[in-house]
Backbone as CSV, one residue per row, in Angstrom:
resi,resn,N_x,N_y,N_z,CA_x,CA_y,CA_z,C_x,C_y,C_z
1,MET,93.787,66.855,189.330,92.618,66.818,188.967,91.913,67.367,190.091
2,THR,90.816,67.684,189.960,89.828,68.046,191.249,89.019,67.031,192.299
3,GLU,88.429,67.350,193.101,87.428,66.612,193.209,86.663,66.658,193.097
4,ASN,85.474,67.421,192.775,84.261,67.340,191.243,84.382,66.912,190.184
5,ASP,86.048,67.687,189.596,86.644,66.487,188.613,86.720,64.887,188.529
6,LEU,87.209,64.546,189.623,87.374,63.199,189.808,85.709,62.474,190.017
7,PHE,84.572,63.426,190.802,83.563,61.997,191.104,82.830,62.260,189.617
8,GLY,83.173,63.493,189.043,82.268,63.433,187.606,82.543,62.585,187.143
9,ALA,83.988,62.436,186.614,84.438,61.093,186.127,83.819,59.695,186.279
10,ALA,84.043,59.363,187.833,83.364,58.121,188.143,80.885,58.461,187.541
11,ASP,81.015,59.485,187.694,80.095,59.463,186.956,79.461,58.977,185.684
12,VAL,80.694,59.069,184.672,80.709,58.845,183.431,79.269,58.002,182.997
13,PRO,78.338,57.416,182.190,78.080,56.027,181.673,78.941,55.210,181.116
14,ASP,78.695,53.897,181.248,79.462,53.166,180.860,79.744,52.889,179.084
15,ASP,78.461,52.718,179.279,78.292,52.827,177.467,79.308,54.328,177.006
16,MET,79.690,55.322,177.549,80.324,56.472,177.220,81.804,56.225,177.177
17,THR,81.803,55.208,177.956,83.633,55.017,178.004,83.965,53.755,177.212
18,ARG,83.315,52.677,176.767,83.561,51.362,175.715,83.271,51.603,174.484
19,PRO,84.378,51.469,174.086,85.085,51.755,172.525,83.794,51.493,171.810
20,LEU,83.739,52.397,170.223,82.884,52.683,169.531,82.715,50.930,169.266
21,ALA,83.361,50.245,168.174,82.785,49.099,168.089,81.764,48.221,169.278
22,VAL,81.990,48.799,170.211,81.850,47.889,171.825,80.122,48.316,171.503
23,ARG,79.867,49.760,171.525,78.606,50.416,171.474,78.033,49.660,170.659
24,MET,78.626,49.537,169.172,77.719,49.633,167.671,77.629,47.938,167.715
25,ARG,78.073,47.221,168.623,77.860,46.067,168.288,76.650,45.674,168.003
26,PRO,75.815,44.772,167.318,74.119,44.408,166.691,74.060,43.917,168.196
27,ARG,72.862,43.899,168.426,71.862,43.063,169.380,70.583,42.353,168.844
28,THR,70.762,42.546,167.860,69.561,41.462,166.792,69.964,40.742,165.833
29,VAL,69.607,40.047,165.515,69.791,39.723,164.177,69.209,40.620,162.760
30,ASP,68.667,41.448,163.021,68.211,42.053,162.100,69.366,43.218,161.910
31,GLU,70.157,43.522,162.816,71.126,44.840,163.154,72.619,44.100,162.110
32,VAL,72.342,42.450,161.921,73.547,42.583,161.474,73.627,42.548,160.246
33,LEU,74.810,42.981,159.767,75.225,42.924,158.122,76.402,42.297,157.627
34,GLY,75.846,41.839,156.498,76.835,41.365,155.240,76.575,39.911,155.241
35,GLN,75.415,39.166,156.030,74.990,37.649,156.574,74.073,37.283,155.538
36,SER,73.627,38.062,154.833,71.890,37.851,154.286,72.155,36.345,154.510
37,HIS,72.870,35.803,153.469,72.841,34.346,152.881,72.283,33.520,153.761
38,VAL,72.625,33.617,155.158,72.435,32.684,156.424,71.921,33.204,157.259
39,LEU,71.116,34.402,157.397,70.527,34.832,158.381,68.681,34.994,157.545
40,GLY,68.598,34.499,156.251,66.637,34.423,156.168,65.821,33.707,156.972
41,GLU,64.777,34.020,156.466,63.587,33.343,157.208,63.883,32.104,157.365
42,GLY,63.758,30.756,158.091,63.781,29.606,158.209,65.260,29.471,158.251
43,SER,66.036,30.180,158.644,67.447,29.911,158.965,67.971,29.094,159.955
44,PRO,68.797,28.242,160.175,69.440,27.450,161.575,69.251,28.738,162.127
45,LEU,70.455,29.869,162.055,70.617,30.761,163.237,69.004,32.036,163.307
46,ARG,68.781,31.966,162.630,67.664,32.963,163.083,66.675,32.166,163.552
47,ARG,65.686,30.647,163.153,65.181,30.169,164.060,65.369,29.708,165.128
48,LEU,67.064,29.970,165.868,67.503,29.844,167.135,67.279,30.983,167.517
49,ALA,67.659,31.569,167.291,67.536,32.802,167.928,66.456,33.616,168.173
50,ASN,64.889,32.827,167.679,63.574,32.617,168.094,63.140,32.424,168.925
51,PRO,62.179,33.360,170.001,62.214,32.799,170.997,61.435,31.531,171.351
52,SER,60.625,31.144,170.318,59.419,29.856,170.164,60.620,28.807,170.508
53,SER,61.900,28.871,169.672,62.776,28.011,169.676,62.905,27.146,170.890
54,LYS,62.719,27.728,171.973,63.359,27.118,172.701,62.297,25.766,173.411
55,GLY,62.924,25.080,173.578,61.567,23.563,173.831,61.817,23.006,172.879
56,SER,61.785,23.487,170.882,61.397,22.919,170.034,61.877,21.678,169.532
57,LEU,61.858,20.495,169.331,62.668,19.969,168.964,62.724,19.613,167.305
58,THR,62.629,20.338,166.928,62.863,20.831,165.130,64.572,22.018,165.330
59,ALA,64.382,22.770,166.107,65.726,23.888,166.317,66.343,23.005,166.123
60,PRO,68.220,23.122,165.340,69.294,22.703,164.949,69.718,22.659,166.878
61,SER,70.335,21.817,167.013,70.905,21.697,168.861,72.314,21.852,168.521
62,SER,73.070,21.992,167.555,74.397,22.598,167.309,74.211,23.154,166.406
63,ILE,75.517,23.957,165.649,75.473,24.944,164.795,77.350,25.359,165.143
64,ILE,77.983,25.188,163.530,79.222,25.394,163.485,79.380,26.786,162.661
65,MET,79.985,27.630,163.122,79.765,29.472,162.168,81.478,28.734,161.626
66,PHE,81.888,28.977,160.178,82.960,28.779,159.613,83.421,29.763,158.847
67,GLY,84.071,30.989,159.144,84.288,32.224,158.233,86.152,33.132,158.611
68,PRO,86.267,33.520,158.204,87.657,34.595,158.336,87.061,35.248,159.729
69,PRO,88.438,36.109,160.488,88.369,36.897,161.680,87.031,37.880,160.949
70,GLY,86.866,38.174,162.140,86.351,39.622,161.990,85.137,39.593,161.150
71,VAL,84.037,38.664,161.305,82.683,38.648,160.892,81.815,38.395,161.639
72,GLY,81.516,38.029,162.728,80.904,38.073,163.575,80.029,37.106,164.372
73,LYS,81.390,36.116,164.433,81.312,35.057,164.635,80.592,34.789,165.824
74,THR,81.206,35.850,167.221,81.090,35.850,168.550,80.228,36.139,168.802
75,THR,79.624,37.357,168.355,78.601,38.240,167.979,77.462,37.522,167.704
76,LEU,77.238,36.695,166.481,75.988,36.087,166.536,75.084,34.793,167.646
77,ALA,76.870,34.438,167.925,76.577,33.773,169.003,75.725,33.927,170.103
78,THR,76.305,35.334,170.788,75.516,36.311,171.564,74.306,36.922,171.539
79,ILE,73.663,36.608,170.296,72.667,37.681,170.145,71.657,36.005,169.466
80,VAL,71.951,34.845,169.598,71.254,33.875,169.825,70.513,33.898,171.077
81,ALA,71.452,33.501,172.184,71.315,33.174,173.152,70.618,34.675,173.570
82,ARG,70.780,35.754,173.627,69.827,36.944,173.989,68.808,36.910,173.389
83,GLN,68.397,36.842,172.733,67.268,36.931,171.691,66.253,36.174,171.930
84,SER,66.972,34.821,172.303,66.075,33.572,172.482,65.458,33.592,174.338
85,GLY,66.111,34.308,174.483,66.042,33.998,176.239,67.348,33.129,176.929
86,ARG,68.002,32.256,175.766,68.814,31.399,176.547,69.545,31.834,177.874
87,ALA,70.747,31.095,178.395,71.609,31.556,179.045,72.505,31.537,178.316
88,PHE,74.028,32.154,178.026,74.949,32.528,177.281,76.408,31.933,178.437
89,GLU,76.933,31.175,177.710,78.421,30.262,177.950,79.498,29.990,177.145
90,GLU,80.265,30.972,177.610,81.535,31.104,176.570,82.876,30.509,176.751
91,LEU,83.845,29.152,176.454,85.146,28.761,176.328,85.868,29.207,175.284
92,SER,86.838,29.440,175.561,88.074,29.718,174.625,88.817,27.640,174.381
93,ALA,88.742,27.552,173.388,89.383,26.132,173.182,91.150,26.287,173.269
94,MET,91.597,27.992,173.272,92.962,27.829,173.635,93.322,28.047,175.318
95,THR,92.319,28.264,175.816,92.304,28.368,177.063,91.884,27.344,178.482
96,SER,90.561,26.494,177.893,89.692,25.815,178.671,90.167,23.966,177.977
97,GLY,90.473,23.109,179.458,90.549,21.710,178.913,89.573,21.375,179.067
98,VAL,89.218,19.527,179.404,87.802,18.918,179.298,87.040,19.638,180.798
99,LYS,88.447,19.607,182.332,87.118,19.921,182.806,86.349,21.116,182.602
100,ASP,86.654,22.187,182.276,86.349,22.990,181.585,84.868,22.738,181.087
101,VAL,84.543,22.272,180.154,84.009,21.700,179.395,82.840,21.267,180.709
102,ARG,83.724,20.257,180.878,82.473,19.127,182.035,81.566,20.625,183.004
103,ASP,82.336,21.267,183.623,81.794,22.165,184.195,80.369,22.794,183.605
104,VAL,80.543,23.765,182.721,79.825,24.650,182.415,78.722,23.149,181.501
105,LEU,78.931,22.361,180.964,77.593,21.761,181.002,77.141,20.950,182.023
106,ALA,77.528,21.133,183.619,76.856,20.858,184.684,76.055,22.016,185.235
107,ARG,76.958,23.441,184.209,75.696,23.851,185.296,74.891,24.135,184.127
108,ALA,75.054,23.788,182.951,73.876,23.628,182.121,72.471,22.925,182.223
109,ARG,73.208,21.612,182.740,72.348,20.472,182.657,71.651,20.350,184.488
110,ARG,72.096,21.902,185.552,71.387,21.973,186.399,69.996,22.998,185.895
111,ARG,70.663,24.013,185.262,69.702,24.874,184.904,68.537,24.597,184.400
112,LEU,68.680,23.909,183.319,67.382,22.984,182.760,66.915,22.519,183.271
113,VAL,67.142,21.455,184.229,66.257,20.830,185.712,66.241,21.668,186.714
114,GLY,66.673,22.493,186.523,65.941,23.583,188.108,64.725,24.385,187.037
115,ASP,64.937,24.804,186.707,64.023,25.475,186.351,63.709,25.772,184.459
116,GLY,63.822,25.106,183.612,63.544,24.577,181.923,64.782,25.782,181.539
117,THR,65.606,26.364,182.094,66.649,27.317,181.316,67.534,26.336,179.796
118,GLU,67.420,26.727,179.110,68.674,26.279,177.954,69.344,27.095,177.910
119,THR,70.737,26.076,177.798,71.935,27.469,177.686,72.566,27.560,175.905
120,VAL,73.160,28.527,175.171,73.933,28.308,174.406,75.121,28.497,174.880
121,LEU,75.631,27.191,174.212,77.381,26.957,174.819,78.235,27.709,174.025
122,PHE,79.427,28.604,173.924,79.259,29.649,172.490,81.327,28.807,172.231
123,ILE,82.184,27.842,171.701,83.312,27.717,171.956,83.836,28.141,170.465
124,ASP,85.007,29.425,171.110,85.363,29.574,169.948,86.732,29.273,169.922
125,GLU,86.875,29.030,168.474,87.881,28.398,167.781,87.945,27.112,168.237
126,VAL,86.651,26.299,168.238,86.761,24.688,168.316,87.812,23.899,167.416
127,HIS,88.230,24.037,166.563,89.512,23.432,165.385,90.410,23.353,166.659
128,ARG,90.654,24.559,167.633,91.844,23.717,168.494,91.317,22.620,169.639
129,PHE,90.462,22.775,169.547,90.109,21.489,170.517,90.115,20.380,170.335
130,SER,90.801,19.021,170.786,91.799,17.877,170.847,90.612,17.143,170.904
131,LYS,91.051,16.180,170.447,89.314,14.690,169.825,89.003,15.033,171.090
132,SER,89.534,14.510,172.337,88.796,13.915,173.722,88.008,15.498,174.166
133,GLN,88.580,16.869,174.398,87.371,17.791,174.505,86.087,17.381,173.547
134,GLN,86.982,17.607,172.231,84.805,17.723,171.487,83.945,16.285,172.011
135,ASP,84.613,15.340,172.321,84.354,14.024,172.676,83.003,14.133,173.892
136,ALA,84.128,15.381,174.477,83.176,15.744,176.336,81.597,16.097,175.659
137,LEU,81.812,16.671,174.645,80.238,17.489,174.487,79.215,16.846,173.436
138,LEU,79.690,15.741,172.781,78.414,14.903,172.359,77.499,14.293,173.087
139,PRO,77.454,14.096,174.802,76.507,13.677,175.153,75.727,14.266,175.467
140,ALA,76.127,16.195,175.358,74.968,16.863,176.363,74.701,17.577,175.133
141,VAL,75.368,17.295,173.664,74.382,17.983,171.999,73.679,17.001,171.659
142,GLU,74.135,15.540,172.150,72.518,14.493,171.961,71.871,14.502,173.174
143,ASN,71.460,14.754,173.718,70.864,15.725,174.958,70.277,16.169,174.374
144,ARG,70.655,17.195,173.815,70.373,18.765,174.228,70.346,19.402,175.463
145,ASP,71.104,18.938,175.872,71.079,19.378,177.142,72.051,21.421,177.566
146,VAL,72.562,21.552,175.798,72.938,22.858,175.263,72.620,22.737,173.785
147,THR,72.408,23.527,173.661,72.123,24.332,171.986,73.582,24.680,171.834
148,PHE,75.123,23.951,171.087,76.450,24.207,171.186,76.338,25.267,170.057
149,ILE,77.714,26.078,169.472,77.668,26.542,168.836,78.924,26.742,168.835
150,GLY,79.749,26.690,167.702,80.973,26.762,167.391,81.527,27.689,166.436
151,ALA,82.579,28.062,167.305,83.500,29.672,165.998,84.459,28.626,165.164
152,THR,85.000,28.614,163.991,85.787,28.215,163.693,86.672,29.299,162.792
153,THR,88.364,29.231,162.728,88.744,29.892,160.891,89.093,28.957,159.996
154,GLU,89.036,27.773,160.673,89.536,26.237,159.723,88.138,25.624,159.002
155,ASN,88.563,25.026,158.256,87.340,23.917,157.502,86.986,22.891,158.683
156,PRO,85.863,23.261,159.310,85.647,22.127,160.190,85.422,20.783,159.660
157,SER,84.886,20.094,158.281,85.507,18.781,158.020,86.691,18.259,158.029
158,PHE,87.636,19.274,158.310,89.100,18.657,158.937,89.490,18.727,159.876
159,SER,88.720,19.317,160.654,89.234,19.796,162.534,88.391,19.755,163.216
160,VAL,87.106,19.129,162.772,86.171,18.799,163.857,85.333,17.264,163.788
161,ILE,85.374,16.545,164.869,85.290,15.181,164.725,83.908,14.642,163.890
162,LYS,84.075,13.845,163.796,82.731,13.372,162.528,81.284,13.125,163.390
163,PRO,81.578,12.242,164.730,80.040,12.492,165.420,79.571,14.398,165.608
164,LEU,80.430,14.779,165.684,79.984,16.311,166.401,79.162,16.979,165.011
165,LEU,80.336,16.684,163.883,80.050,16.977,162.868,78.834,16.454,162.244
166,SER,78.156,15.567,162.056,77.264,14.846,161.652,76.023,15.363,162.736
167,ARG,76.289,16.092,163.537,74.988,16.570,164.506,74.753,17.955,164.609
168,SER,75.633,18.024,163.595,75.647,20.299,163.454,75.521,20.755,162.017
169,VAL,74.459,21.851,162.477,74.427,22.309,161.044,75.731,23.580,160.637
170,VAL,76.428,23.207,159.636,77.971,24.594,159.354,77.307,25.335,158.320
171,VAL,77.093,26.755,159.340,77.283,27.678,158.649,78.460,28.701,158.192
172,LYS,78.441,28.778,156.764,79.913,29.619,156.159,79.391,31.306,156.344
173,LEU,80.067,31.524,156.712,79.949,33.541,157.256,81.268,33.599,156.106
174,GLU,80.676,34.936,154.996,81.525,35.884,154.584,82.043,37.138,155.011
175,SER,83.576,36.947,154.053,84.235,38.809,154.411,82.305,39.769,154.334
176,LEU,83.224,40.945,154.714,82.271,41.995,154.689,82.300,42.872,153.181
177,GLU,81.630,43.117,152.659,81.528,43.853,151.140,81.947,45.009,151.472
178,PRO,82.884,46.130,150.783,83.401,47.340,151.193,81.434,48.538,151.531
179,SER,80.391,48.100,150.573,79.543,48.054,150.951,78.582,47.955,152.678
180,ASP,79.057,47.212,152.506,78.677,46.818,154.251,79.869,48.051,155.190
181,LEU,80.303,48.054,155.370,81.482,48.559,156.052,80.970,49.533,155.702
182,ALA,80.144,50.532,154.919,80.098,52.059,154.688,78.836,52.261,155.336
183,THR,78.141,51.215,155.445,76.966,51.398,156.506,77.156,51.553,157.535
184,LEU,78.352,50.448,157.895,78.520,50.137,159.641,79.087,51.720,159.992
185,ILE,80.078,52.615,159.229,80.567,53.310,159.311,79.663,54.544,160.004
186,ALA,78.132,54.942,159.029,77.543,55.746,158.783,76.415,55.565,159.756
187,ARG,76.085,53.792,160.508,75.209,53.508,161.281,76.083,54.274,162.336
188,ALA,77.048,53.628,162.877,78.248,54.850,163.872,77.755,56.093,164.393
189,VAL,78.168,56.692,162.819,78.398,58.221,163.346,76.931,58.687,163.679
190,GLU,75.766,58.568,163.039,74.585,58.526,163.404,73.688,58.410,164.810
191,ASP,73.865,56.857,165.011,73.735,55.993,166.135,73.500,56.840,167.599
192,LYS,72.658,56.662,168.276,72.990,57.221,169.863,73.738,56.625,170.627
193,ARG,73.984,55.145,170.348,74.941,54.303,170.972,76.939,54.896,170.068
194,GLY,76.316,55.610,169.307,77.558,55.844,168.566,78.106,56.750,168.911
195,LEU,78.399,57.954,167.800,78.785,59.704,168.214,77.428,60.413,167.817
196,ASN,76.082,59.390,167.843,75.297,60.973,167.963,74.704,61.620,166.767
197,GLY,75.514,61.958,166.076,75.150,62.781,165.018,76.195,63.641,164.811
198,GLU,77.128,63.901,166.521,77.947,64.783,166.844,79.364,65.127,165.733
199,VAL,79.431,64.367,164.558,80.870,64.804,164.220,79.928,63.926,162.147
200,LYS,80.923,64.609,161.444,80.621,64.351,159.981,81.523,63.670,159.579
201,ILE,81.754,63.061,158.144,82.207,62.385,157.893,82.014,62.205,156.150
202,ASP,83.095,62.668,155.441,82.363,62.933,154.063,82.911,61.033,153.234
203,ASP,82.401,61.110,151.843,83.004,60.398,150.763,84.189,59.812,151.042
204,ALA,85.137,61.069,150.967,86.632,60.216,150.538,87.183,59.475,152.173
205,ALA,86.673,60.299,153.265,86.611,59.222,154.463,86.454,58.176,154.492
206,VAL,85.212,58.034,153.961,84.111,56.521,154.523,85.560,55.644,153.576
207,ASN,85.289,56.164,152.317,86.122,55.306,151.374,87.543,54.556,151.233
208,GLU,88.534,56.024,152.018,89.927,55.520,153.149,89.364,54.564,154.131
209,ILE,88.582,54.413,154.956,88.377,53.709,155.975,88.062,52.405,155.388
């Protein structure tokens, strides 16, 4: 590779080097496909994503999203934080302990007291959290120090402690239908963030995918 090639590669925009699926990730609630049953006007997720929900005493303080892998649980949590103007913190139940939970909650509390910034705390695979880890969340959820969003592939009735479950709205997400996937493919082909219309795809190829 020549020197010019090397510096040319370094100047490639970051968005052009990311995988297509990452570039096409929905940025707003309205771009999400396949979950219209839980994203209608007045739904808990849409209410939380609305900037006016910050400081609202009627907005949900916690949500547990229950559904199969790949339906957009992490994406929805990120959208809620970004669209509403809240800070976003993420923990994985696979790698986080009670100390990690307490550290995140302490940061969220400092933000809230310091400049009034609310925090969305997203915990992936929350069903893998132990009772003590889930117990550590309760005071912050009750005091609204954080907006807690959990994601699980397991029925939360059997995997989430009752005090946390009783303070949460459970949202069931569904697998995407073939028509949703076809729409996503078409969007990726045409959108500037995706392939920008530089490739063509016929119906047979879409059906095969």
